[in-house]
Each structure stands twice: as structure tokens, then as C-alpha cells.
Short mmCIF file of the C-alpha atoms (twelve columns), coordinates in Angstrom:
data_MODEL
# 
_entry.id   MODEL 
# 
loop_
_atom_site.group_PDB 
_atom_site.id 
_atom_site.type_symbol 
_atom_site.label_atom_id 
_atom_site.label_alt_id 
_atom_site.label_comp_id 
_atom_site.label_asym_id 
_atom_site.label_seq_id 
_atom_site.Cartn_x 
_atom_site.Cartn_y 
_atom_site.Cartn_z 
_atom_site.pdbx_PDB_model_num 
ATOM 1  C CA . MET A 1  78.248 75.662 143.202 1 
ATOM 2  C CA . ASN A 2  74.885 75.698 140.808 1 
ATOM 3  C CA . LEU A 3  74.659 75.551 137.005 1 
ATOM 4  C CA . LYS A 4  74.345 79.062 136.503 1 
ATOM 5  C CA . ALA A 5  78.457 78.712 137.828 1 
ATOM 6  C CA . ALA A 6  79.406 76.242 136.044 1 
ATOM 7  C CA . GLU A 7  81.868 76.678 133.541 1 
ATOM 8  C CA . GLU A 8  80.872 76.148 129.994 1 
ATOM 9  C CA . GLY A 9  82.143 72.385 128.615 1 
ATOM 10 C CA . LYS A 10 83.251 70.653 131.713 1 
ATOM 11 C CA . GLU A 11 81.485 67.732 133.062 1 
ATOM 12 C CA . TYR A 12 79.906 67.752 136.978 1 
ATOM 13 C CA . ILE A 13 78.134 65.805 138.599 1 
ATOM 14 C CA . ILE A 14 74.855 66.698 140.264 1 
ATOM 15 C CA . GLN A 15 74.809 66.749 144.018 1 
ATOM 16 C CA . GLN A 16 71.645 67.761 144.767 1 
ATOM 17 C CA . ILE A 17 68.373 69.846 143.298 1 
ATOM 18 C CA . ASN A 18 67.073 72.501 145.729 1 
ATOM 19 C CA . THR A 19 63.266 72.911 144.897 1 
ATOM 20 C CA . ASP A 20 59.826 72.922 147.038 1 
ATOM 21 C CA . ASP A 21 57.623 71.724 144.209 1 
ATOM 22 C CA . GLU A 22 57.210 67.834 143.995 1 
ATOM 23 C CA . GLU A 23 56.226 67.916 139.774 1 
ATOM 24 C CA . LEU A 24 59.207 69.682 138.932 1 
ATOM 25 C CA . ASP A 25 61.292 67.009 140.961 1 
ATOM 26 C CA . ALA A 26 59.654 64.421 138.953 1 
ATOM 27 C CA . PHE A 27 59.893 66.094 135.353 1 
ATOM 28 C CA . LEU A 28 63.466 66.945 136.441 1 
ATOM 29 C CA . PHE A 29 63.272 63.150 137.028 1 
ATOM 30 C CA . SER A 30 61.283 62.327 133.914 1 
ATOM 31 C CA . LEU A 31 64.481 63.758 132.347 1 
ATOM 32 C CA . GLY A 32 67.405 62.087 133.878 1 
ATOM 33 C CA . CYS A 33 68.639 64.647 135.862 1 
ATOM 34 C CA . TYR A 34 68.709 63.838 139.286 1 
ATOM 35 C CA . SER A 35 71.508 62.994 141.963 1 
ATOM 36 C CA . GLY A 36 74.401 61.272 140.802 1 
ATOM 37 C CA . GLU A 37 73.578 62.278 137.105 1 
ATOM 38 C CA . THR A 38 76.428 63.741 135.233 1 
ATOM 39 C CA . ILE A 39 75.475 66.879 133.561 1 
ATOM 40 C CA . THR A 40 77.354 69.596 130.851 1 
ATOM 41 C CA . VAL A 41 76.873 73.164 130.748 1 
ATOM 42 C CA . ILE A 42 77.050 73.765 126.754 1 
ATOM 43 C CA . ALA A 43 76.043 77.418 127.022 1 
ATOM 44 C CA . HIS A 44 75.478 79.987 129.019 1 
ATOM 45 C CA . ARG A 45 72.498 82.051 127.666 1 
ATOM 46 C CA . LYS A 46 70.564 85.588 128.972 1 
ATOM 47 C CA . GLY A 47 67.442 83.855 130.398 1 
ATOM 48 C CA . GLY A 48 69.370 80.680 131.832 1 
ATOM 49 C CA . CYS A 49 72.035 77.629 130.131 1 
ATOM 50 C CA . THR A 50 72.270 75.026 127.718 1 
ATOM 51 C CA . VAL A 51 73.096 71.760 129.567 1 
ATOM 52 C CA . SER A 52 73.619 68.499 128.074 1 
ATOM 53 C CA . ILE A 53 72.284 65.221 129.882 1 
ATOM 54 C CA . LYS A 54 72.554 61.741 129.069 1 
ATOM 55 C CA . ASP A 55 73.035 62.710 125.273 1 
ATOM 56 C CA . ALA A 56 70.048 65.457 125.398 1 
ATOM 57 C CA . ARG A 57 70.412 68.756 125.457 1 
ATOM 58 C CA . TYR A 58 67.869 71.418 127.038 1 
ATOM 59 C CA . ASN A 59 67.264 74.467 127.652 1 
ATOM 60 C CA . ILE A 60 66.681 75.884 131.029 1 
ATOM 61 C CA . ASP A 61 66.015 79.161 132.713 1 
ATOM 62 C CA . THR A 62 68.611 80.871 135.580 1 
ATOM 63 C CA . GLN A 63 65.895 79.694 138.491 1 
ATOM 64 C CA . LEU A 64 66.235 76.746 137.191 1 
ATOM 65 C CA . ALA A 65 69.806 76.618 137.023 1 
ATOM 66 C CA . GLU A 66 70.491 77.967 140.118 1 
ATOM 67 C CA . ALA A 67 68.466 74.955 142.200 1 
ATOM 68 C CA . ILE A 68 70.649 72.266 140.676 1 
ATOM 69 C CA . ILE A 69 74.054 71.929 142.742 1 
ATOM 70 C CA . VAL A 70 77.053 70.486 141.448 1 
# 
């Protein structure tokens, strides 16, 4: 299941990230978004969702939310 289909307020463990862009992978890694890390969907928004990773909140777009598999 990807983040777009995840329940709000529930904690998940990231299984994998499906991107073909090495720069994007490096950026996500710098945020703490990588396999094995916990992630929580705070809210689903029109253009994506708000997530919590390591006590920080980020807004991510729909395309990125679909690439993060939990």
C-alpha cells in the first residue's frame, strides 16, 4: 500500500521507495524517509498529504505519496 491509501494518524513502516530519480532518493534520505523508518500520515490534502517523519512534518505531493510504499 502507498501513502496515498494510508489511514490518517496511523504509524507505518516504510517498505520501499519507488523512484527512478537518484536526486529525489538522496533528498528523501536526507529527510529521514528510507526503508525501515516509521512514517505517519497526519492529513490527506487535495494536492498530496502531510506526513510526520522523525518528529518533523512535511507536505508531499500526490506523486511522491504514491511512490512511498508502506
